[in-house]
C-alpha positions as CSV (number, residue, x, y, z in Angstrom):
1,M,123.5,-41.8,29.9
2,P,125.3,-45.2,29.7
3,E,128.2,-45.2,27.3
4,E,126.8,-48.1,25.3
5,G,123.3,-46.5,25.3
6,V,120.0,-48.3,26.2
7,P,117.9,-50.8,24.3
8,L,115.2,-49.1,22.3
9,T,111.5,-49.9,22.8
10,P,109.4,-50.3,19.7
11,R,106.9,-47.4,19.4
12,A,103.9,-49.8,19.3
13,D,104.8,-51.0,22.8
14,L,104.6,-47.5,24.2
15,L,101.6,-45.8,25.7
16,T,99.8,-43.5,23.3
17,T,98.8,-40.0,24.2
18,E,95.2,-41.0,24.7
19,E,96.2,-43.9,26.9
20,I,98.3,-41.6,29.0
21,L,95.3,-39.3,29.4
22,T,92.9,-42.2,30.1
23,L,95.0,-43.5,33.0
24,S,95.6,-40.0,34.3
25,R,91.8,-39.3,34.3
26,L,91.3,-42.6,36.2
27,F,93.8,-41.8,38.9
28,V,92.7,-38.2,39.3
29,R,89.0,-39.3,39.6
30,E,90.1,-41.5,42.5
31,G,91.8,-38.7,44.3
32,V,95.3,-38.2,42.8
33,D,96.1,-34.5,43.0
34,K,99.6,-34.3,41.5
35,I,101.1,-35.6,38.3
36,R,104.8,-35.2,37.2
37,L,106.0,-35.9,33.7
38,T,109.6,-37.2,33.8
39,G,111.7,-40.2,32.8
40,G,113.4,-39.8,29.5
41,E,113.0,-36.2,28.2
42,P,109.5,-34.9,28.1
43,L,110.2,-31.6,26.3
44,I,111.2,-33.3,23.1
45,R,107.7,-34.7,22.7
46,P,105.9,-32.7,20.0
47,D,102.6,-32.7,21.9
48,V,103.9,-32.1,25.4
49,V,102.2,-28.7,25.6
50,D,98.9,-30.2,24.6
51,I,99.3,-33.0,27.1
52,V,99.9,-30.5,29.9
53,A,96.9,-28.5,28.8
54,Q,94.6,-31.5,28.8
55,L,95.9,-32.7,32.2
56,H,95.2,-29.2,33.5
57,Q,91.5,-29.6,32.6
58,L,91.2,-32.6,35.0
59,K,89.1,-31.6,38.0
60,G,90.9,-32.3,41.2
61,L,94.4,-32.2,39.9
62,R,96.2,-29.5,41.8
63,T,99.7,-29.7,40.4
64,I,101.3,-30.7,37.1
65,G,105.1,-30.9,37.3
66,I,107.8,-31.8,34.9
67,T,111.3,-33.2,35.3
68,T,113.6,-32.2,32.4
69,N,117.2,-32.0,31.4
70,G,116.5,-28.3,30.7
71,I,117.9,-28.1,27.2
72,N,114.6,-27.2,25.5
73,L,113.1,-25.5,28.6
74,A,113.8,-21.9,27.8
75,R,112.1,-22.2,24.4
76,L,109.0,-24.1,25.6
77,L,108.4,-22.9,29.1
78,P,106.2,-19.8,28.3
79,Q,103.8,-22.1,26.4
80,L,103.9,-24.8,29.1
81,Q,103.2,-22.2,31.8
82,K,100.1,-21.0,29.9
83,A,99.0,-24.6,29.5
84,G,99.1,-25.1,33.3
85,L,102.5,-26.3,34.3
86,G,103.0,-25.6,37.9
87,A,106.3,-27.1,39.0
88,I,109.7,-27.7,37.5
89,N,112.6,-30.1,38.3
90,I,115.8,-29.7,36.2
91,S,118.4,-32.4,36.2
92,L,121.9,-31.0,36.4
93,D,124.9,-33.0,37.8
94,T,127.6,-30.5,37.2
95,L,128.3,-26.8,36.7
96,V,131.3,-27.4,34.5
97,P,130.5,-27.4,30.7
98,A,133.1,-30.0,29.7
99,K,132.0,-32.4,32.4
100,F,128.4,-31.9,31.4
101,E,129.2,-33.0,27.9
102,F,131.0,-36.1,29.3
103,I,128.0,-37.1,31.4
104,V,125.2,-36.3,29.0
105,R,127.2,-37.2,25.8
106,R,126.1,-34.0,24.1
107,K,126.6,-30.3,24.4
108,G,123.9,-28.0,26.0
109,F,125.1,-26.8,29.4
110,H,124.5,-23.2,28.6
111,K,121.0,-24.0,27.4
112,V,120.2,-25.7,30.7
113,M,121.4,-22.6,32.6
114,E,119.3,-20.5,30.3
115,G,116.3,-22.7,31.1
116,I,116.8,-22.3,34.9
117,H,116.9,-18.5,34.6
118,K,113.8,-18.5,32.3
119,A,111.9,-20.5,35.0
120,I,112.9,-18.0,37.6
121,E,112.0,-15.1,35.3
122,L,108.5,-16.6,34.8
123,G,108.0,-16.8,38.6
124,Y,108.5,-20.5,39.4
125,N,109.6,-20.6,43.0
126,P,111.3,-22.7,43.9
127,V,112.9,-24.1,40.8
128,K,114.2,-27.6,41.8
129,V,117.6,-28.6,40.5
130,N,118.3,-32.4,40.9
131,C,122.0,-33.3,41.2
132,V,123.1,-37.0,41.5
133,V,126.3,-36.9,43.5
134,M,129.0,-39.4,42.6
135,R,132.4,-39.7,44.2
136,G,135.2,-38.9,41.8
137,L,132.9,-37.1,39.4
138,N,131.1,-34.2,41.0
139,E,131.2,-34.3,44.8
140,D,133.7,-31.4,44.7
141,E,131.0,-29.2,43.3
142,L,128.7,-29.5,46.4
143,L,129.6,-26.0,47.6
144,D,129.3,-24.5,44.2
145,F,125.7,-25.8,43.9
146,V,124.9,-24.6,47.4
147,A,126.3,-21.1,46.5
148,L,123.7,-20.9,43.7
149,T,120.9,-20.7,46.3
150,K,122.3,-17.4,47.8
151,S,120.8,-15.2,45.1
152,L,118.5,-17.6,43.2
153,P,115.2,-19.1,44.4
154,L,116.4,-22.7,43.8
155,D,115.9,-25.9,45.7
156,V,119.1,-27.8,44.9
157,R,118.4,-31.4,45.7
158,F,121.4,-33.7,46.2
159,I,120.5,-37.3,45.3
160,E,122.5,-40.3,46.6
161,Y,123.8,-42.4,43.7
162,M,121.4,-45.3,43.2
163,P,121.8,-48.7,41.5
164,F,120.1,-49.1,38.2
165,D,120.9,-51.3,35.2
166,G,123.6,-49.7,33.0
167,N,124.9,-47.1,35.5
168,K,127.8,-49.4,36.8
169,W,126.8,-48.6,40.4
170,N,129.6,-49.0,42.9
171,F,129.3,-48.5,46.6
172,K,132.6,-46.6,46.6
173,K,131.1,-44.0,44.2
174,M,128.2,-43.3,46.5
175,V,128.5,-40.1,48.7
176,S,126.1,-40.4,51.6
177,Y,123.8,-37.7,52.8
178,K,125.7,-37.4,56.1
179,E,129.0,-36.9,54.2
180,M,127.5,-34.2,51.9
181,L,125.8,-32.5,54.9
182,D,129.1,-32.4,56.8
183,T,131.0,-30.9,53.8
184,I,128.4,-28.1,53.5
185,Q,128.3,-27.4,57.3
186,Q,132.0,-27.0,57.3
187,R,131.6,-24.1,54.9
188,W,128.2,-22.8,56.3
189,P,127.9,-23.9,60.0
190,E,124.8,-21.8,60.3
191,L,122.8,-24.2,58.0
192,E,119.3,-24.7,59.4
193,T,117.0,-27.7,59.2
194,L,113.6,-27.0,57.7
195,P,110.4,-28.8,58.8
196,E,109.7,-32.0,56.8
197,K,106.6,-32.0,54.8
198,E,104.2,-34.9,54.9
199,S,105.2,-37.7,52.5
200,S,108.3,-35.7,51.4
201,T,111.2,-37.7,50.0
202,A,113.7,-34.9,50.8
203,K,115.4,-33.6,53.9
204,A,115.5,-29.8,53.5
205,F,118.0,-27.2,54.8
206,K,118.5,-23.5,54.4
207,I,121.3,-21.0,55.0
208,P,120.0,-17.9,56.7
209,G,119.9,-15.0,54.3
210,F,119.9,-17.2,51.2
211,Q,117.0,-17.0,48.8
212,G,116.9,-20.7,48.0
213,Q,117.5,-24.0,49.9
214,V,119.2,-27.4,49.6
215,S,117.6,-30.8,50.0
216,F,118.9,-34.4,50.2
217,I,117.3,-37.5,48.7
218,T,118.6,-40.2,51.0
219,S,117.3,-43.3,49.2
220,M,120.3,-45.4,50.0
221,S,121.6,-44.3,53.4
222,E,118.3,-43.5,55.1
223,N,115.4,-44.8,53.1
224,F,112.0,-43.2,53.4
225,C,109.9,-46.2,52.3
226,G,107.5,-45.8,55.2
227,T,106.3,-42.4,54.1
228,C,106.8,-42.8,50.3
229,N,103.5,-42.1,48.5
230,R,104.6,-42.6,44.9
231,L,103.8,-44.9,42.1
232,R,105.3,-44.9,38.6
233,I,103.9,-45.9,35.3
234,T,106.6,-46.7,32.7
235,A,106.7,-45.5,29.1
236,D,105.4,-48.9,28.0
237,G,102.5,-48.9,30.5
238,N,103.9,-50.9,33.4
239,L,103.0,-50.0,37.0
240,K,105.9,-49.9,39.4
241,V,105.0,-49.5,43.1
242,C,108.7,-49.1,44.1
243,L,111.4,-47.4,42.1
244,F,113.9,-50.0,43.3
245,G,111.7,-53.0,42.8
246,N,111.8,-55.1,39.6
247,S,108.1,-56.1,39.9
248,E,105.9,-54.6,37.3
249,V,102.3,-54.9,36.2
250,S,101.2,-54.0,32.7
251,L,98.3,-51.6,32.7
252,R,98.7,-51.1,28.9
253,D,97.8,-54.7,28.1
254,H,94.7,-54.6,30.3
255,L,93.8,-51.2,28.8
256,R,94.1,-52.5,25.3
257,A,92.2,-55.7,26.1
258,G,89.2,-53.5,27.1
259,A,89.5,-53.7,30.9
260,S,86.9,-51.6,32.7
261,E,87.9,-48.8,35.2
262,E,87.0,-51.0,38.1
263,E,89.2,-53.8,36.8
264,L,92.1,-51.4,36.3
265,L,91.6,-50.1,39.9
266,S,91.6,-53.6,41.2
267,I,94.9,-54.3,39.4
268,V,96.4,-51.2,40.8
269,G,95.2,-52.0,44.3
270,A,96.5,-55.5,44.2
271,A,99.9,-54.3,43.1
272,V,100.0,-51.7,45.9
273,G,99.0,-54.5,48.4
274,R,102.2,-56.4,47.4
275,K,104.4,-53.4,48.0
276,K,107.1,-54.3,50.5
277,R,107.6,-52.3,53.8
278,Q,110.9,-51.1,52.5
279,H,113.3,-51.7,49.5
280,A,115.9,-54.4,49.6
281,G,118.9,-52.2,50.5
282,M,121.6,-50.8,48.3
283,F,123.7,-54.0,48.1
284,N,120.8,-56.2,47.2
285,I,119.4,-53.7,44.8
286,A,122.7,-53.5,43.0
287,Q,122.3,-57.3,42.2
288,M,118.7,-57.0,41.0
289,K,117.7,-56.8,37.4
290,N,115.9,-53.5,37.2
291,R,115.3,-50.9,34.4
292,P,117.8,-48.1,34.1
293,M,116.3,-44.8,35.4
294,I,116.1,-43.5,31.9
295,L,113.6,-46.2,31.0
296,I,111.3,-45.7,33.9
297,G,108.4,-43.5,33.0
298,F,104.9,-43.2,31.7
299,S,104.3,-42.0,28.1
300,P,105.6,-42.5,24.7
301,K,109.3,-42.4,24.6
302,L,110.3,-39.8,22.2
303,Q,113.6,-38.4,21.1
304,A,116.3,-38.5,23.7
305,S,117.8,-35.2,24.7
306,A,120.9,-37.1,25.6
307,P,122.2,-39.1,22.7
308,V,123.3,-42.7,23.3
309,S,126.3,-42.1,21.1
310,S,128.0,-39.2,19.5
311,S,126.0,-39.9,16.3
312,L,122.7,-38.1,16.6
313,S,121.4,-39.8,13.5
314,S,121.4,-43.2,15.3
315,W,119.2,-42.0,18.1
316,D,115.7,-43.4,18.3
317,P,113.4,-40.4,18.9
318,F,110.8,-42.6,20.6
319,H,113.0,-44.0,23.3
320,V,114.0,-41.7,26.1
321,L,110.9,-39.8,26.9
322,D,109.0,-41.1,29.9
323,L,105.9,-39.3,31.2
324,R,105.8,-39.7,34.9
325,P,102.7,-38.2,36.6
326,T,103.5,-37.9,40.2
327,V,100.1,-38.6,41.5
328,S,99.2,-38.1,45.2
329,F,96.4,-40.2,46.7
330,P,94.5,-38.5,49.5
331,N,91.7,-39.9,51.6
332,Q,89.4,-40.7,48.6
333,L,91.5,-43.7,47.9
334,A,91.7,-44.9,51.5
335,T,88.9,-47.5,51.0
336,L,90.5,-48.9,47.8
337,W,93.9,-49.3,49.4
338,K,92.5,-50.7,52.7
339,R,90.7,-53.3,50.6
340,Y,94.2,-54.6,49.6
341,K,95.8,-53.7,53.0
342,A,97.8,-51.1,51.2
343,P,99.1,-47.7,52.4
344,Q,96.5,-45.0,52.4
345,T,98.7,-42.5,50.7
346,L,100.5,-43.0,47.4
347,T,101.8,-41.0,44.6
348,A,101.5,-42.4,41.1
349,Q,104.3,-41.0,38.9
350,L,104.3,-41.0,35.2
351,Q,107.9,-40.7,34.6
352,R,109.4,-38.9,31.7
353,G,112.5,-36.8,31.9
354,F,116.1,-37.6,32.0
355,G,118.9,-35.2,32.2
356,S,122.3,-34.9,33.4
357,P,124.9,-32.2,33.0
358,Q,128.6,-32.1,33.2
359,R,131.8,-30.3,33.7
360,C,134.0,-28.3,31.6
361,Y,137.2,-26.5,31.1
362,S,138.1,-23.2,29.5
363,S,140.9,-22.9,26.9
364,H,142.6,-20.1,25.2
365,R,145.7,-19.4,23.2
366,D,148.2,-16.9,24.7
367,A,149.8,-14.2,22.5
368,D,152.8,-16.5,22.4
369,T,152.0,-19.0,19.7
370,N,154.1,-21.6,21.5
371,S,151.8,-21.5,24.5
372,K,148.3,-23.1,24.9
373,C,146.7,-22.7,28.3
374,L,143.7,-24.5,29.7
375,S,142.4,-23.1,33.0
376,S,139.7,-24.6,35.2
377,G,139.3,-21.4,37.2
378,S,140.7,-18.0,37.8
379,R,144.5,-17.9,38.0
380,T,145.8,-18.2,41.6
381,S,148.7,-16.1,42.6
382,P,151.6,-17.8,44.4
383,A,151.4,-17.6,48.1
384,P,153.6,-15.0,49.7
385,S,156.9,-16.1,51.3
386,G,156.8,-16.7,55.0
387,P,158.6,-18.7,57.8
388,R,159.7,-22.1,56.8
389,S,159.1,-24.1,60.0
390,T,159.8,-27.8,59.7
391,S,159.8,-30.6,62.3
392,D,162.7,-32.8,63.2
393,K,160.3,-35.7,63.7
394,L,158.1,-37.7,61.2
395,T,154.5,-36.9,62.1
396,H,153.0,-40.1,60.5
397,V,154.7,-42.7,62.7
398,D,154.0,-43.5,66.4
399,S,156.6,-43.9,69.1
400,E,157.3,-47.4,68.0
401,G,157.9,-46.4,64.4
402,R,154.6,-47.7,63.0
403,A,152.5,-45.8,60.5
404,A,149.9,-43.6,62.2
405,M,147.4,-41.0,61.1
406,V,147.8,-37.5,62.6
407,D,145.0,-36.5,64.9
408,V,143.8,-33.0,63.7
409,G,140.7,-32.9,65.9
410,Q,142.1,-30.2,68.2
411,K,143.6,-28.1,65.4
412,L,141.9,-24.8,64.4
413,D,140.3,-24.4,61.0
414,T,142.3,-21.9,58.9
415,D,142.3,-21.0,55.2
416,R,144.7,-23.3,53.4
417,V,146.1,-22.9,49.9
418,A,148.8,-25.0,48.2
419,V,150.4,-24.8,44.7
420,A,152.4,-27.6,43.1
421,S,153.9,-28.1,39.6
422,A,155.1,-30.8,37.3
423,V,156.8,-30.9,33.9
424,V,156.3,-33.3,31.1
425,L,159.0,-33.4,28.4
426,L,157.1,-34.7,25.3
427,G,159.7,-34.5,22.6
428,P,159.1,-32.8,19.2
429,V,156.7,-35.3,17.7
430,A,154.2,-35.6,20.6
431,F,154.5,-31.9,21.4
432,K,153.4,-31.0,17.9
433,L,150.4,-33.3,18.0
434,V,149.4,-31.9,21.4
435,Q,149.9,-28.4,20.3
436,Q,147.7,-28.9,17.2
437,N,145.2,-31.2,19.1
438,Q,145.7,-34.0,16.6
439,L,146.1,-37.0,18.9
440,E,143.8,-39.9,18.1
441,K,142.8,-40.2,21.8
442,G,141.5,-36.6,21.8
443,D,142.4,-33.3,23.5
444,A,145.3,-34.4,25.8
445,L,145.4,-31.1,27.7
446,M,141.7,-31.1,28.5
447,V,141.8,-34.8,29.6
448,A,144.9,-34.1,31.8
449,Q,143.3,-31.1,33.3
450,L,140.2,-33.0,34.3
451,A,142.3,-35.9,35.6
452,G,144.2,-33.4,37.8
453,I,140.9,-32.0,39.2
454,Q,139.7,-35.5,39.9
455,A,142.9,-36.6,41.5
456,A,142.9,-33.7,44.0
457,K,139.5,-34.8,45.1
458,L,140.6,-38.4,45.6
459,T,143.9,-37.8,47.4
460,S,142.8,-39.3,50.7
461,Q,141.9,-42.5,48.9
462,L,145.3,-42.7,47.1
463,I,147.6,-41.6,49.9
464,P,146.8,-43.8,53.0
465,L,147.4,-41.4,55.8
466,C,146.0,-38.3,54.2
467,H,142.9,-36.8,55.8
468,H,139.8,-36.2,53.6
469,V,139.7,-32.5,52.8
470,A,136.6,-30.6,51.6
471,L,138.2,-28.6,48.8
472,S,136.5,-25.3,48.0
473,H,138.5,-24.7,44.8
474,I,140.8,-26.6,42.5
475,H,142.7,-24.9,39.7
476,V,144.7,-26.9,37.1
477,Q,146.6,-25.0,34.4
478,L,148.7,-26.5,31.5
479,E,151.0,-24.4,29.4
480,L,153.0,-25.5,26.3
481,D,156.7,-24.6,26.4
482,G,157.9,-24.7,22.8
483,T,161.6,-24.3,23.6
484,R,161.7,-27.5,25.6
485,H,158.8,-29.4,23.8
486,A,157.3,-29.6,27.3
487,V,154.0,-29.1,29.1
488,V,154.3,-27.2,32.4
489,I,151.5,-28.1,34.8
490,Q,150.5,-26.0,37.8
491,A,147.9,-27.2,40.3
492,S,146.3,-25.1,43.1
493,C,144.0,-26.3,45.8
494,R,142.1,-24.3,48.4
495,A,140.2,-25.3,51.5
496,R,139.3,-24.2,55.0
497,G,140.1,-26.8,57.7
498,P,142.5,-28.1,60.3
499,T,145.0,-29.7,57.8
500,G,146.9,-28.5,54.8
501,V,146.2,-29.2,51.1
502,E,149.7,-29.6,49.7
503,M,149.2,-33.3,49.1
504,E,146.1,-32.5,47.1
505,A,148.0,-30.0,45.0
506,L,151.0,-32.5,44.5
507,T,148.6,-35.4,43.6
508,S,146.8,-33.2,41.2
509,A,149.9,-32.1,39.3
510,A,151.4,-35.6,39.3
511,V,148.2,-37.3,38.0
512,A,147.7,-34.6,35.3
513,A,151.3,-35.3,34.2
514,L,150.8,-39.1,34.2
515,T,147.6,-38.6,32.2
516,L,149.4,-36.6,29.6
517,Y,152.0,-39.4,29.4
518,D,149.2,-41.9,28.8
519,M,147.6,-39.8,26.1
520,C,150.9,-39.4,24.2
521,K,152.7,-42.8,24.8
522,A,151.4,-44.3,21.5
523,V,153.3,-41.7,19.4
524,S,156.5,-41.4,21.5
525,R,158.3,-43.4,24.2
526,D,160.8,-40.6,24.7
527,I,158.6,-38.8,27.3
528,T,159.9,-37.8,30.7
529,V,157.7,-36.9,33.7
530,G,159.5,-34.9,36.4
531,D,160.1,-31.9,38.5
532,V,157.0,-32.6,40.7
533,R,157.3,-30.1,43.5
534,L,155.5,-28.0,46.0
535,I,155.7,-24.3,44.9
536,S,153.9,-22.7,47.9
537,K,151.6,-23.3,50.8
538,T,149.8,-20.9,53.2
539,G,147.9,-21.5,56.4
540,G,148.7,-23.8,59.4
541,R,150.9,-23.8,62.5
542,R,154.2,-24.0,60.6
543,G,153.6,-20.9,58.7
544,D,153.7,-20.1,55.0
545,F,156.1,-21.6,52.5
546,H,157.2,-20.3,49.1
547,R,159.9,-21.9,47.0
548,A,162.4,-19.4,45.8
């Protein structure tokens, strides 16, 4: 959800329920066999169960699916299943509750997880979980999402970050399919490729012995335009033949003007005939004016599950719901598409479902009233002491003294753990405000903790000669020390690979400390950041290290 929200569409401009069903009947009569409701958030529409039930009556329609943010899913799914709902996609970009709230701009992570488990309980298999992967936000959670498929019948679909209006797309934020796959294969080298289904938009993989699977939507790095068979109808009735194209044709206006079915089919066929062989590419798409994803869909936009701002009262309940029938066009439409030299297979999608989740932190007060602790994971014990082998040569310079990156290609993968710490002396005024969580900027400890987690993931981008490391765990802990009016930060990083993670731990602790400074600088200039040090490290040729 964009921070500034999205422009609201007047209700009169949106397709009515009957118009949705009229267009659906038209497409199904011509051979469409799948409809997916998605776009904004379909499950906040009061008549969504009735719409599904009426779609289920359409002869020839084999599958009715829905894409939802999952917040209302557990409550409504039993009714939807009885009405005929056959497939479920749930949008979830993080497994951390606090980050979920940051992304979606509302609470609800636990309701989403409840919805996923309800879907499994009711027999949906697989339950698809859509995760848009963004560098610096959630790429460190790849392995956590994959781990969900071990005991749950999920299809976790990792989606490359795509350019849309309002999402501030940046190439540097995009994590490619190949990079994601490499990260997963480092942890599970036995990952197997599954056969691709006809017209599928996803590349599917499975870990032997796991109940579920993982998939990749490679829209940016490896487009699948040649086999894409999808159309979308927006909430206000515009037909889009390509998700990334800005060309739209209004079916609503023709429908309201009394167009016959043959005329509507001619309009659809002509639009399909103008469909380009492939989209413009990520950099050109980023420069195009195109609807944000939340506004692409077919159906009345009703109340958004993800508020535009923190004030729910300002949210237009008819804005973020898009119905997106995913309609598949088999051979019956071949004649129509050939008439316009269009592809023989298409999928019309009435989009309606937007959801994103986020990350979180856990906080608790220790028995000591002077101590407040925020933990992003289970406490990691310091590594045991071991040999302290150091080199008498700098490893990051070549024989002529120039900077050079160490080649770790021949080194063996081992388990690596590093712990680092930092101390921020706040002074009595800032310390009291942090302790009571009364800073105007918000919860300083939570923000610093998240900053430390993010920093660990970005270390190779900040420190020029550091290798990129696929971290399997990051733990950032902040404790208040009342005797010194200080915050003591400890960061722990873990990975399996050919190089250590001490730089990740040090970067995490340092950035968490700097973030704390930034949060408190308005109330005190007498803040000192210091004592950034490595506490311990394990793994690697030089042996383990533990600071006495």
